[in-house]
Every structure is written in structure tokens, then in C-alpha cells.
C-alpha positions as MATLAB code, in Angstrom:
seq = 'XXXXXXXXXXXXXXXXXXXXXXXXXXXXXXXXXXXXXXXXXXXXXXXXXXXXXXXXXXXXXXXXXXXXXXXXXXXXXXXXXXXXXXXXXXXXXXXXXXXXXXXXXXXXXXXXXXXXXXXXXXXXXXXXXXXXXXXXXXXXXXXXXXXXXXXXXXXXXXXXXXXXXXXXXXXXXXXXXXXXXXXXXXXXXXXXXXXXXX';
ca = [
     114.522  115.089  121.161;
     112.641  111.796  120.774;
     111.467  112.717  117.258;
     115.050  113.626  116.313;
     116.203  110.231  117.611;
     113.777  108.355  115.354;
     114.638  110.611  112.398;
     118.342  109.926  112.881;
     117.781  106.153  112.889;
     115.673  106.298  109.725;
     118.249  108.431  107.888;
     121.065  106.095  108.960;
     119.156  103.049  107.712;
     118.342  104.653  104.377;
     121.951  105.797  103.890;
     123.389  102.396  104.779;
     121.158  100.586  102.281;
     121.132  103.086   99.414;
     123.922  101.378   97.462;
     122.838   97.785   98.008;
     122.367   95.946   94.692;
     120.191   93.183   96.150;
     118.060   95.324   98.441;
     114.396   94.317   98.608;
     111.505   96.275  100.018;
     108.079   95.072  100.979;
     104.744   95.559  102.688;
     103.280   93.543  105.539;
     100.172   93.442  107.718;
      98.660   91.133  110.273;
      97.132   90.464  113.651;
      98.390   91.417  117.116;
      97.542   89.510  120.284;
      98.836   91.811  123.006;
      98.934   91.892  126.779;
     100.510   93.946  129.553;
     102.752   92.307  132.122;
     102.767   93.871  135.583;
     104.552   93.459  138.906;
     101.316   93.730  140.931;
      98.485   91.243  141.560;
      95.511   93.517  142.283;
      92.292   93.084  140.213;
      93.024   96.276  138.264;
      96.309   94.752  137.011;
      94.957   91.317  136.016;
      95.561   91.870  132.310;
      94.233   89.647  129.533;
      95.004   89.494  125.829;
      93.643   92.010  123.363;
      93.389   91.582  119.590;
      94.671   94.346  117.326;
      96.565   94.664  114.070;
      99.741   96.029  112.505;
     100.748   97.216  109.058;
     103.689   98.890  107.389;
     106.764   98.530  105.232;
     110.166   96.884  105.444;
     113.581   96.605  103.826;
     115.599   93.412  103.533;
     119.336   94.006  103.159;
     121.275   90.785  102.420;
     124.767   90.622  103.920;
     125.513   87.217  102.388;
     123.599   84.076  101.398;
     122.549   83.358  104.992;
     122.340   86.686  106.844;
     120.178   89.769  106.265;
     119.257   92.936  108.151;
     115.563   93.808  108.107;
     114.450   97.246  109.365;
     110.700   97.834  109.427;
     108.395  100.789  109.981;
     105.022   99.714  111.371;
     101.841  101.127  112.844;
     100.904   98.750  115.664;
      97.555   98.815  117.461;
      97.862   96.917  120.740;
      96.996   97.076  124.445;
      95.280   94.853  127.010;
      91.945   94.002  128.631;
      90.933   93.663  132.281;
      87.927   91.491  133.163;
      87.275   93.527  136.319;
      84.848   96.185  135.083;
      85.399   95.189  131.443;
      88.215   97.673  131.031;
      90.056   97.992  127.719;
      93.361   99.717  127.013;
      94.302  100.581  123.429;
      97.825  101.838  122.722;
      98.825  102.855  119.200;
     102.542  102.835  118.368;
     104.814  103.772  115.512;
     107.350  100.939  115.667;
     110.842  100.507  114.244;
     112.015   96.881  114.507;
     115.636   96.336  113.419;
     116.052   92.596  112.983;
     118.869   90.282  112.083;
     117.697   87.377  109.888;
     119.352   84.000  109.456;
     118.133   81.714  106.678;
     118.069   78.177  108.093;
     117.036   76.614  104.792;
     115.834   78.105  101.542;
     112.900   80.386  102.399;
     112.816   79.705  106.165;
     114.478   82.278  108.429;
     114.835   83.020  112.133;
     114.901   86.663  113.228;
     115.801   88.649  116.321;
     116.507   92.238  117.235;
     115.384   95.377  119.077;
     111.929   96.860  118.577;
     111.692  100.611  119.189;
     108.272  102.151  119.705;
     106.916  105.704  119.787;
     103.493  106.091  121.417;
     101.004  107.891  119.182;
      97.955  107.613  121.443;
      96.510  105.656  124.361;
      92.836  105.253  125.219;
      90.982  103.688  128.136;
      87.462  102.304  127.754;
      85.370  101.116  130.715;
      81.798  100.453  131.809;
      80.105  103.212  133.783;
      78.566  101.351  136.731;
      76.106  104.124  137.574;
      74.763  104.597  134.037;
      75.430  101.229  132.421;
      77.081  102.766  129.341;
      80.745  102.934  128.361;
      83.205  105.793  128.386;
      86.443  106.268  126.434;
      89.151  108.517  127.874;
      92.456  109.656  126.381;
      95.213  108.467  128.738;
      98.260  109.095  126.542;
      99.917  111.145  129.280;
      99.817  108.106  131.612;
     102.290  106.182  129.427;
     105.873  106.867  128.429;
     106.256  107.905  124.825;
     109.236  105.614  124.117;
     109.138  101.820  124.375;
     111.897   99.289  123.745;
     111.411   95.556  123.307;
     113.084   92.448  121.943;
     111.561   90.764  118.914;
     112.017   87.027  118.290;
     110.391   85.208  115.415;
     110.494   83.281  112.173;
     109.261   83.753  108.634;
     108.847   81.709  105.489;
     109.166   83.200  102.013;
     107.689   81.521   98.948;
     109.325   81.634   95.522;
     106.678   84.188   94.557;
     108.125   86.535   97.265;
     104.955   86.216   99.341;
     105.957   85.597  102.965;
     104.387   84.638  106.291;
     105.763   85.478  109.716;
     105.368   84.825  113.437;
     106.959   87.084  116.038;
     106.841   87.741  119.770;
     107.866   91.149  121.087;
     109.011   91.065  124.719;
     108.718   94.424  126.477;
     111.911   95.599  128.174;
     111.038   99.096  129.400;
     108.410  100.031  131.973;
     105.873  102.105  130.010;
     103.856  103.279  133.044;
     104.082  107.051  133.541;
     101.085  107.380  135.869;
     102.171  108.909  139.182;
      98.962  107.641  140.841;
      99.429  103.976  139.914;
     102.796  102.810  141.235;
     103.344   99.652  139.185;
     105.556   98.517  136.337;
     103.862   97.750  133.030;
     105.480   96.202  129.962;
     104.142   95.530  126.476;
     104.088   91.949  125.194;
     102.795   91.303  121.680;
     102.423   88.165  119.547;
     102.220   88.985  115.836;
     101.031   86.961  112.841;
     101.940   88.592  109.527;
     101.631   88.199  105.793;
     103.548   90.321  103.320;
     105.143   90.680   99.927;
     108.695   91.560   98.847;
     109.246   93.576   95.660;
];
């Protein structure tokens, strides 16, 4: 059902933009600085930032001189760290941001819109206190497969069609699906991007 939902959205976006004369497509990549937010204060939920990356493609569909719709399809590698026991969480998502863009001045735009995410995998890495080494465990089943957030950001496009962007994705849904750990966890990701429009 979830895969059908994402397929439906992609088909709808492609159909809606197929006849656009001024449609542009592009590629982008950049750095993630991600962190979980939680409703608990125990040491195991004291999350810190984790550095990852994202990459993918996008469409820019102009509606008029000022407004555009920009759907994207990204692979995003994010997660969080915990100082207690040097624990690291790595969550890999297939993301579909659907952003409205407003050009403030020539080249400079503000953007906002929903960010849909489908969890590909989740891994947990921690120090083994008894042996001193580290262990990585697949914990995909401990997280919900669908995530929804709100993306807010800005970008600047040069005359050469090279562009730079900043964005913050605020998590809306609780992604915790671990019946043992009764806490709410949300994704929060700051993104720095560079890309090119064709």
C-alpha cells in the first residue's frame, strides 16, 4: 500500500508536468546535519547532530514569473548520535519533497512544502563495553516506514543555472515503532545543497 502511494504521487507529478513548455529538470547533492527530537530526557534519548548527505533529482515547474512548484526525489542519509555509550543511528530514506517556490528577486527564492519519506534501512552502532569493539545492528523494524515533515528553505540560482540551497526539514510524524521504548522520535534535518538545472 505504501509503495502504491509513492507510485501514485510520482505518476501524478509526471503527468501534471508533461506538457509544460518551460519545465526544467536538475540534479542536486549536499550535506545533511540531522538530529532526532524526543519527548524524554533520559541519557539514551540525549540526541546530538549527525553528518550525512543527500543526492537526487528535481523538476522545476514555473506557474508564472514569481511562483514555481519543485518536486524532488532524493536519497537522504541521516540519523543521530548519542554521547552516552557513543551510540550512532543511521536512517536511510527515499524522500519526495514537494515544494512551492517564490522568487523574491532574480535568482533568489524562498521555498516551503511537505517532505514525504520512505525508510529504506536503519542501523544502530554502539560500543561493546565488555569487548571494547563496536557492533552494528539492523533496527529497521524499530522505525515506521513512512515519515512526513515540513521543509523550509531558500536557494539562489546563478545565470549559469548552477544553484545553491539551504533547507530545514521539521519532522511532523513520530517515527518510533519500538514497542520496548515508549517515546516519540521525530526527524530534523538541516541541508546544504548544490545543484544544476538543465
